[in-house]
Backbone bond lengths (Angstrom), bond angles and torsions (degrees), N, CA, C in turn:
res aa  C-N    CA-C-N  psi(-1)  N-CA   C-N-CA  omega(-1)  CA-C   N-CA-C  phi
1 M - - - 1.465 - - 1.526 108.81 -
2 E 1.321 116.41 125.88 1.464 121.46 176.97 1.519 108.76 -126.76
3 Y 1.355 115.98 119.20 1.461 121.87 179.28 1.540 111.59 52.15
4 G 1.333 115.13 39.64 1.460 120.16 177.83 1.513 114.91 80.85
5 V 1.343 117.88 2.54 1.470 122.01 -179.77 1.536 108.97 -107.72
6 P 1.341 118.64 125.34 1.470 120.62 -179.51 1.528 112.37 -64.57
7 V 1.332 115.29 144.49 1.457 121.71 -178.88 1.528 109.26 -116.44
8 Y 1.340 116.92 131.94 1.461 121.95 179.39 1.523 109.47 -126.35
9 T 1.320 115.71 150.94 1.463 120.04 176.43 1.521 108.86 -91.63
10 T 1.330 116.03 161.07 1.464 120.30 177.58 1.521 110.33 -62.04
11 Q 1.329 117.39 -32.16 1.461 121.09 178.45 1.533 110.43 -64.53
12 Q 1.344 116.92 -40.89 1.463 120.64 179.21 1.521 111.33 -64.66
13 L 1.325 117.62 -39.44 1.453 120.56 177.45 1.516 111.03 -66.65
14 F 1.338 116.03 -36.83 1.465 120.30 178.97 1.525 110.20 -66.67
15 D 1.348 116.86 -39.49 1.465 121.29 -177.00 1.523 113.14 -77.51
16 Y 1.333 116.42 -41.33 1.469 119.67 -170.58 1.527 115.08 -113.14
17 G 1.320 117.52 -5.15 1.453 119.61 -179.13 1.525 111.99 90.53
18 E 1.310 115.50 177.03 1.458 120.87 -176.30 1.536 111.22 -71.75
19 P 1.342 118.46 139.86 1.468 122.32 178.98 1.528 113.05 -56.43
20 D 1.353 116.77 -25.65 1.466 120.91 179.33 1.526 111.02 -55.37
21 H 1.331 115.29 -33.07 1.465 120.10 -178.47 1.528 110.94 -63.04
22 Y 1.338 116.14 -26.20 1.463 120.89 -178.26 1.537 111.70 -101.65
23 G 1.334 116.30 13.04 1.457 119.92 176.94 1.511 114.21 83.50
24 I 1.345 117.39 17.64 1.476 121.21 178.37 1.532 107.45 -104.73
25 W 1.314 117.05 111.66 1.457 120.38 -172.21 1.532 113.30 -99.74
26 K 1.329 116.59 -22.93 1.465 119.31 -178.86 1.519 108.56 -118.82
27 Y 1.331 117.17 119.13 1.456 121.12 -177.47 1.531 110.21 -160.17
28 I 1.325 114.94 166.32 1.463 121.55 179.17 1.526 108.27 -116.27
29 V 1.332 116.49 137.54 1.468 121.29 178.27 1.519 108.60 -113.58
30 I 1.325 115.64 127.38 1.469 120.30 176.88 1.519 108.70 -119.33
31 T 1.303 116.66 152.79 1.456 120.60 178.00 1.519 109.42 -101.10
32 T 1.327 116.57 157.90 1.459 121.11 179.40 1.528 109.03 -126.54
33 L 1.304 115.76 152.61 1.457 120.70 -176.03 1.525 111.94 -62.68
34 D 1.351 117.09 -39.05 1.460 118.81 -177.38 1.526 111.91 -70.02
35 F 1.347 117.44 -19.94 1.463 119.79 176.86 1.533 110.21 -85.20
36 E 1.329 116.29 -43.93 1.459 120.33 -178.51 1.525 112.27 -71.93
37 R 1.352 115.67 -34.79 1.471 120.15 -179.41 1.526 109.39 -130.66
38 P 1.336 116.73 72.16 1.468 119.66 -178.11 1.516 111.89 -63.28
39 M 1.334 116.01 146.60 1.458 120.83 178.54 1.522 109.33 -69.74
40 V 1.319 115.71 136.92 1.462 120.69 177.96 1.520 108.90 -127.33
41 T 1.315 116.35 157.03 1.462 119.92 -179.88 1.516 110.34 -80.46
42 S 1.318 116.07 147.34 1.453 120.99 174.79 1.524 108.91 -83.61
43 W 1.337 116.38 171.47 1.473 120.03 178.42 1.521 109.38 -59.03
44 K 1.326 117.16 -40.86 1.470 120.96 -178.96 1.521 110.49 -64.24
45 D 1.358 116.58 -42.18 1.467 120.05 179.02 1.518 110.79 -59.75
46 E 1.352 116.10 -41.79 1.459 120.11 -176.76 1.521 111.44 -65.38
47 Q 1.330 116.16 -32.28 1.460 118.28 179.33 1.520 111.81 -67.61
48 T 1.341 116.10 -32.62 1.466 119.37 -179.78 1.520 111.78 -74.37
49 L 1.341 116.62 -14.50 1.454 119.55 178.10 1.521 112.18 -81.99
50 C 1.312 116.32 -10.19 1.456 120.64 -178.44 1.523 109.39 -89.35
51 V 1.313 117.23 111.19 1.454 122.60 -177.47 1.523 109.17 -122.77
52 D 1.342 116.93 130.93 1.468 121.56 -179.78 1.530 111.50 52.97
53 L 1.325 115.96 40.38 1.456 123.69 177.87 1.533 113.49 63.52
54 K 1.330 117.82 14.60 1.454 121.89 177.66 1.527 109.08 -116.74
55 F 1.326 115.96 119.83 1.461 119.43 -178.57 1.521 109.51 -73.47
56 K 1.316 115.94 122.68 1.461 120.43 179.71 1.526 109.40 -98.53
57 H 1.330 116.28 116.81 1.460 119.96 -179.65 1.522 109.93 -109.47
58 F 1.335 114.10 157.85 1.453 119.93 -179.60 1.527 109.20 -85.73
59 Y 1.323 116.78 132.10 1.465 121.40 -177.74 1.516 108.53 -144.32
60 S 1.299 116.19 126.05 1.454 120.78 178.04 1.519 107.97 -110.14
61 R 1.331 116.15 107.09 1.463 120.82 -179.89 1.532 111.52 -61.24
62 P 1.351 119.28 -45.78 1.469 119.70 178.89 1.527 113.18 -60.39
63 E 1.330 117.58 -39.30 1.467 119.94 179.77 1.522 110.55 -67.71
64 R 1.328 115.84 -41.29 1.459 120.07 177.60 1.536 110.05 -62.30
65 F 1.331 116.69 -40.54 1.457 120.80 179.07 1.525 110.74 -63.17
66 R 1.336 117.00 -45.92 1.464 120.25 -179.84 1.530 110.75 -58.40
67 G 1.316 115.50 -40.13 1.462 119.44 179.03 1.521 111.56 -60.90
68 I 1.335 116.36 -46.08 1.464 120.86 -179.75 1.523 110.48 -66.91
69 L 1.339 117.03 -41.30 1.458 120.96 178.83 1.528 110.79 -58.54
70 F 1.328 116.88 -47.12 1.465 120.47 -178.61 1.529 111.48 -69.11
71 Q 1.335 116.63 -30.37 1.466 119.42 175.06 1.528 109.74 -65.68
72 L 1.333 116.55 -44.16 1.458 120.52 -179.28 1.527 112.21 -67.28
73 L 1.334 116.11 -25.54 1.466 120.21 176.55 1.534 111.82 -85.37
74 G 1.330 115.23 -5.08 1.456 119.81 177.58 1.504 115.30 78.15
75 I 1.349 117.22 21.41 1.472 119.37 -177.08 1.532 112.82 -117.37
76 R 1.330 116.72 8.82 1.462 119.30 175.78 1.519 108.70 -143.99
77 Y 1.321 116.48 134.87 1.453 119.87 -178.54 1.529 109.80 -153.71
78 S 1.327 116.10 163.14 1.460 121.84 -174.66 1.532 111.77 -80.85
79 K 1.323 115.05 170.44 1.465 120.60 -176.87 1.526 112.16 -64.97
80 T 1.345 117.79 -30.88 1.466 121.00 -177.54 1.534 111.81 -92.67
81 H 1.317 116.13 10.18 1.465 122.58 -176.63 1.533 112.60 -53.18
82 F 1.332 117.25 -47.04 1.459 120.20 -174.69 1.528 112.15 -72.09
83 D 1.334 117.34 -21.86 1.467 119.84 173.07 1.523 109.49 -64.89
84 V 1.332 115.58 -38.20 1.466 120.88 179.74 1.526 110.09 -69.93
85 V 1.344 116.74 -40.52 1.469 120.74 178.22 1.531 109.91 -54.62
86 D 1.323 116.75 -42.11 1.467 121.59 -178.72 1.523 112.31 -66.99
87 E 1.339 116.75 -22.55 1.462 120.42 -177.69 1.530 112.79 -85.82
88 I 1.323 116.95 -12.04 1.464 120.57 -178.11 1.526 109.71 -94.45
89 S 1.333 116.16 113.76 1.465 120.05 -176.73 1.526 112.70 -107.68
90 E 1.330 117.48 -40.30 1.452 120.94 -178.09 1.524 111.19 -132.55
91 Y 1.324 115.70 142.65 1.462 121.09 175.63 1.520 109.05 -161.80
92 D 1.329 115.93 160.18 1.464 121.65 -178.92 1.533 108.74 -79.50
93 E 1.322 117.72 121.89 1.466 121.42 -176.18 1.523 113.88 -87.86
94 D 1.306 118.19 0.31 1.465 121.80 176.76 1.533 108.57 -59.75
95 P 1.354 119.49 124.73 1.470 122.11 -178.05 1.530 114.07 -54.09
96 N 1.325 117.43 -27.42 1.460 120.85 179.86 1.530 112.48 -85.38
97 K 1.328 116.25 -9.87 1.468 119.77 -175.97 1.527 113.96 -124.17
98 V 1.331 117.27 -13.83 1.459 120.13 -170.37 1.525 113.25 -60.86
99 W 1.346 117.72 -41.38 1.467 119.80 -177.87 1.527 110.40 -63.58
100 K 1.341 116.15 -46.76 1.471 119.92 179.82 1.530 110.70 -66.34
101 S 1.320 116.61 -32.91 1.455 120.58 178.99 1.525 111.03 -64.64
102 I 1.334 116.57 -46.83 1.471 120.55 178.08 1.527 110.05 -65.12
103 R 1.320 116.69 -39.51 1.469 120.66 178.17 1.524 110.76 -59.24
104 S 1.330 116.48 -42.42 1.459 121.17 178.93 1.529 111.10 -63.26
105 V 1.333 116.32 -40.65 1.469 120.81 177.93 1.533 109.80 -62.24
106 L 1.332 116.20 -46.02 1.466 120.70 -179.77 1.529 111.04 -62.29
107 K 1.320 116.01 -40.40 1.466 120.44 179.16 1.521 110.67 -61.32
108 N 1.321 116.68 -44.10 1.468 121.20 179.89 1.523 111.74 -66.97
109 L 1.344 115.91 -27.21 1.468 120.28 179.09 1.527 112.18 -85.88
110 G 1.342 116.04 -4.61 1.466 119.76 -176.20 1.515 111.81 72.93
111 R 1.347 116.82 31.16 1.465 122.40 -176.07 1.528 111.34 -115.81
112 S 1.307 116.94 41.87 1.471 120.46 -175.37 1.530 113.09 -61.83
113 K 1.321 118.37 -24.85 1.466 120.49 -178.98 1.532 112.28 -68.32
114 F 1.339 116.03 -8.53 1.472 120.06 -179.90 1.532 112.65 -97.30
115 Y 1.321 118.67 8.36 1.465 120.78 -177.50 1.532 112.23 -55.73
116 N 1.336 116.83 -43.65 1.471 119.21 -178.95 1.523 112.45 -70.23
117 E 1.329 116.78 -15.38 1.463 120.64 -179.91 1.527 112.59 -91.99
118 I 1.338 117.55 6.26 1.464 120.34 -179.11 1.533 112.01 -54.84
119 P 1.358 120.38 -41.90 1.473 119.31 177.54 1.523 113.62 -58.05
120 S 1.334 117.66 -41.66 1.465 118.95 179.63 1.527 111.02 -75.25
121 L 1.341 117.31 -30.13 1.468 119.84 174.70 1.528 109.54 -62.65
122 L 1.333 116.10 -44.37 1.465 120.33 178.49 1.525 111.18 -62.77
123 K 1.331 115.19 -39.00 1.469 120.27 179.01 1.526 110.20 -60.30
124 H 1.344 117.31 -44.20 1.457 120.74 -177.53 1.523 112.50 -81.06
125 L 1.342 116.14 -11.27 1.457 120.57 172.22 1.531 110.90 -88.99
126 K 1.369 114.96 5.06 1.470 122.59 178.92 1.528 112.47 67.45
127 Y 1.327 116.45 26.26 1.462 119.23 175.32 1.528 107.29 -68.20
128 P 1.335 118.77 131.27 1.479 121.29 -170.34 1.526 115.77 -74.19
129 L 1.330 118.61 -17.18 1.462 120.60 -176.92 1.524 110.93 -100.18
130 S 1.334 115.95 158.32 1.471 119.46 -176.54 1.522 110.63 -155.84
131 I 1.325 115.74 -173.60 1.464 122.56 173.64 1.518 106.34 -106.19
132 K 1.312 117.00 123.40 1.461 120.79 -175.40 1.528 110.65 -110.32
133 L 1.326 115.53 134.92 1.460 121.50 -178.86 1.524 109.51 -154.56
134 E 1.331 116.86 137.15 1.460 120.50 177.90 1.528 109.59 -69.04
135 Q 1.336 116.01 145.91 1.464 120.87 -177.38 1.529 111.78 -58.48
136 K 1.336 117.32 -39.78 1.462 119.89 -179.03 1.519 111.53 -62.76
137 S 1.331 116.85 -28.54 1.461 120.88 179.30 1.523 111.19 -72.27
138 V 1.332 117.10 -29.22 1.466 121.01 177.29 1.530 109.36 -61.02
139 L 1.327 116.30 -44.87 1.467 120.94 179.91 1.524 111.01 -65.96
140 K 1.321 117.24 -36.06 1.464 120.79 177.95 1.526 111.02 -66.22
141 I 1.326 116.33 -39.23 1.465 120.89 178.37 1.524 110.13 -63.28
142 I 1.326 116.43 -44.16 1.467 120.61 -179.72 1.531 110.53 -62.71
143 K 1.337 116.96 -41.25 1.469 120.67 178.19 1.524 110.72 -65.17
144 D 1.336 116.16 -41.81 1.461 120.72 177.32 1.523 110.65 -58.43
145 F 1.327 115.50 -44.37 1.464 118.95 -178.18 1.522 111.37 -65.74
146 E 1.321 116.96 -42.67 1.469 120.26 179.89 1.529 110.30 -59.99
147 R 1.342 116.18 -39.06 1.466 120.68 176.93 1.531 110.44 -65.39
148 M 1.317 117.36 -43.20 1.460 122.04 179.85 1.528 111.35 -64.76
149 S 1.326 115.68 -41.74 1.465 120.65 -179.98 1.520 110.52 -63.01
150 S 1.337 115.76 -42.71 1.463 120.86 179.13 1.535 110.50 -64.96
151 K 1.319 116.67 -41.84 1.465 121.34 179.53 1.518 110.69 -62.66
152 F 1.328 116.65 -41.11 1.468 121.33 178.95 1.527 110.19 -61.53
153 D 1.334 116.44 -46.52 1.465 120.62 -177.46 1.524 112.55 -66.61
154 K 1.337 116.42 -33.62 1.464 119.99 -177.80 1.528 113.11 -80.58
155 N 1.329 115.52 -37.98 1.465 119.29 -172.10 1.520 114.83 -105.60
156 N 1.323 116.57 -4.63 1.458 118.42 -175.15 1.521 112.01 -68.38
157 T 1.326 116.37 120.28 1.468 121.35 177.24 1.524 111.69 -128.82
158 T 1.335 116.17 -22.60 1.462 119.25 -176.80 1.528 112.59 -114.79
159 K 1.330 116.93 -37.45 1.461 120.53 -178.47 1.527 110.63 -86.18
160 K 1.322 115.66 127.82 1.462 119.85 -178.71 1.525 111.68 -84.00
161 Y 1.329 115.76 -32.55 1.457 119.28 -175.02 1.525 112.33 -119.23
162 F 1.318 114.56 144.42 1.463 121.31 174.39 1.530 107.70 -69.33
163 P 1.350 117.81 143.54 1.475 118.51 179.98 1.529 112.60 -60.82
164 S 1.316 115.87 160.23 1.465 123.08 -178.98 1.526 111.86 -45.67
165 L 1.337 116.70 123.83 1.464 120.41 -179.01 1.528 111.29 -65.17
166 R 1.312 116.75 -33.52 1.465 119.93 177.47 1.521 110.24 -64.89
167 F 1.326 117.00 -44.00 1.457 121.47 178.52 1.529 110.58 -61.92
168 V 1.325 116.03 -45.15 1.465 121.11 179.96 1.530 110.39 -62.70
169 A 1.332 116.81 -42.26 1.466 120.70 179.46 1.531 110.99 -61.37
170 L 1.317 117.02 -44.81 1.467 120.46 -179.79 1.526 111.07 -66.37
171 K 1.329 117.55 -38.41 1.469 120.96 178.07 1.524 110.46 -63.07
172 L 1.327 116.54 -46.22 1.464 120.44 -178.48 1.530 111.29 -68.25
173 L 1.316 116.95 -34.63 1.461 119.87 176.39 1.533 110.17 -60.64
174 K 1.322 115.93 -44.25 1.468 119.77 -179.89 1.527 111.30 -68.36
175 I 1.326 116.74 -40.38 1.467 121.22 179.19 1.523 110.76 -60.94
176 H 1.331 116.53 -37.29 1.468 120.85 -176.61 1.530 113.24 -94.05
177 G 1.316 116.38 18.28 1.457 119.96 168.97 1.513 117.66 84.11
178 A 1.331 117.71 20.31 1.463 119.25 177.04 1.530 109.57 -63.42
179 V 1.318 116.15 140.66 1.462 121.58 177.96 1.530 108.13 -99.79
180 F 1.337 116.25 114.18 1.459 121.48 178.95 1.526 108.29 -94.23
181 E 1.330 116.46 104.60 1.463 120.02 -179.43 1.527 111.56 -78.95
182 Y 1.325 116.59 -10.78 1.461 121.76 170.21 1.523 107.65 -139.61
183 T 1.299 116.48 159.59 1.465 122.06 -172.82 1.531 112.32 -81.91
184 I 1.341 115.56 128.56 1.462 121.49 170.12 1.528 106.38 -118.61
185 P 1.319 118.75 114.16 1.465 120.14 -178.37 1.526 112.02 -64.25
186 M 1.331 115.91 138.62 1.461 120.59 178.97 1.527 110.77 -64.62
187 V 1.327 115.53 -41.40 1.467 121.62 178.78 1.522 107.70 -140.75
188 M 1.319 116.18 160.18 1.465 119.66 178.77 1.522 111.24 -93.03
189 T 1.336 117.10 -20.91 1.467 120.86 177.92 1.521 108.64 -126.18
190 R 1.323 117.64 123.99 1.455 123.31 -175.11 1.523 113.37 -61.13
191 R 1.325 117.51 -28.26 1.468 119.83 -177.00 1.526 111.99 -64.64
192 K 1.329 116.55 -22.99 1.464 119.88 179.83 1.522 112.66 -86.62
193 E 1.350 116.22 -18.80 1.459 119.78 -171.91 1.527 112.83 -63.32
194 K 1.330 117.39 -44.63 1.463 120.85 -178.48 1.523 110.83 -61.70
195 E 1.331 115.98 -43.06 1.466 120.85 179.49 1.524 111.02 -62.91
196 L 1.334 116.79 -42.89 1.462 120.83 -179.58 1.525 111.36 -68.42
197 E 1.328 116.73 -38.19 1.463 120.80 177.34 1.535 110.40 -60.92
198 T 1.318 116.06 -42.32 1.462 121.07 179.70 1.526 110.55 -65.37
199 S 1.332 116.20 -44.79 1.469 120.98 179.68 1.527 110.65 -62.49
200 F 1.337 116.20 -42.30 1.462 121.23 -179.96 1.532 110.09 -62.76
201 S 1.331 116.63 -47.47 1.466 120.93 -177.31 1.533 111.69 -62.36
202 S 1.321 116.67 -30.70 1.470 119.50 -176.86 1.520 113.25 -72.00
203 I 1.342 117.33 -18.26 1.472 118.55 -178.69 1.526 112.89 -120.00
204 Y 1.334 117.64 -3.36 1.458 119.74 -177.80 1.537 110.94 -78.27
């Protein structure tokens, strides 16, 4: 806080989205060295990560989840996001069909990696409907996920993989009272839904 004005780092904006989304209109943004020049491994470091011919990479499940959650809330998107917005000309605006319509457009454009960014694409296309959630509920969802992730790691004996993070994010959004003004399908194929529901229930 400087002179009564809140201060945020570029990393915080990248992680949580613009303060405007939370009703904060006046703020200061500062950059940090670790964000502008992140530490990277050298070739020698990478060789030491290879054990028993299996490359071991660093992966943070909670961080990955937060990214997907913020994408689904429409407050986080990639650097090439606006290039994709410019490529979308027509789509079905029916609230029950709009998500699948945009997904189909992205698929035809070869932009499948942007599926989780459909909410923010709709936002920048000036689509009037959105997903609404109180800020305090966002923190509760993140805490819930961290607890679930820890439970999975401690008790997992039969399941090799954590359930779909997108599925988990949508389930937790609904549990915590998110209002979906348009339909986002939990899964694209019904045969997977029962399995994911079971996996979710076992760690929730």
